C-alpha positions in Angstrom: -159.1 -0.1 193.3 -161.8 -1.9 192.3 -165.2 0.2 193.2 -165.9 -3.3 195.4 -163.5 -2.4 197.4 -163.3 1.2 197.5 -167.5 -0.3 199.1 -165.5 -1.8 201.3 -163.0 0.1 202.6 -165.4 3.0 203.0 -168.1 0.2 205.0 -165.5 -0.2 207.5 -164.2 3.0 208.0 -167.6 4.5 209.3 -167.6 1.4 211.8 -167.6 3.3 215.2 -164.8 2.7 218.0 -165.6 -0.1 220.3 -167.9 -1.9 217.7 -167.4 -4.4 215.7 -169.0 -6.4 212.0 -168.7 -9.7 210.5 -166.7 -10.3 207.2 -170.2 -11.6 205.7 -171.7 -8.1 207.0 -169.7 -6.0 205.3 -169.7 -8.1 202.3 -173.6 -7.6 201.9 -173.4 -3.9 202.9 -171.5 -3.8 199.6 -174.0 -5.7 197.9 -171.8 -9.2 197.7 -173.2 -11.0 200.2 -171.8 -14.0 199.1 -167.7 -12.3 198.9 -166.9 -12.5 203.0 -163.3 -13.7 201.5 -163.0 -10.7 199.4 -163.8 -8.7 201.6 -161.3 -10.4 204.0 -158.5 -9.9 201.1 -159.3 -6.4 200.3 -158.6 -5.7 204.0 -155.2 -7.1 204.0 -154.4 -5.7 200.5 -154.7 -2.2 201.2 -152.7 -0.7 203.9 -154.9 -0.2 206.6 -152.4 2.8 207.9 -152.6 4.8 204.6 -156.1 4.5 204.0 -156.9 4.5 207.2 -158.9 1.7 207.6 -160.3 0.3 211.5 -160.0 -3.4 210.4 -159.7 -4.6 213.3 -163.4 -3.9 213.8 -164.2 -6.9 210.9 -164.6 -10.6 212.7 -165.7 -13.8 211.9 -169.0 -14.8 211.8 -168.7 -16.9 214.9 -167.2 -14.4 216.8 -163.1 -14.8 217.0 -160.8 -12.5 215.4 -159.7 -14.2 212.3 -156.5 -12.5 210.4 -155.0 -9.7 211.4 -151.7 -8.4 209.8 -150.0 -7.6 212.9 -151.3 -11.0 214.8 -154.9 -11.4 216.2 -153.5 -10.8 219.8 -152.7 -7.8 218.9 -156.6 -7.3 217.3 -158.1 -8.5 220.2 -156.3 -6.1 222.4 -157.2 -3.2 220.6 -160.8 -4.5 220.5 -161.0 -4.9 224.1 -159.7 -1.7 224.4 -161.9 0.3 222.3 -164.6 -1.7 224.1 -163.5 -0.7 227.9 -162.7 3.5 226.7 -166.9 3.4 225.3 
């Protein structure tokens, strides 16, 4: 795993339940503001369950949910459930 990937995973793991960040915001916090596509690739590459990554909390800058391994409907359902709980 690259140091950038480690930073991305660390940032995403710290997103509070019920909150979201954009791919661009994650890239900026990881020190590579133009690497928003790389953020998506990293989240897709590493098994979310194995690394305990709440990757569903990362969305597109236009507010849409974007891609998700288990489909956008599942991602949206998880986000709604978390927001309702808080």
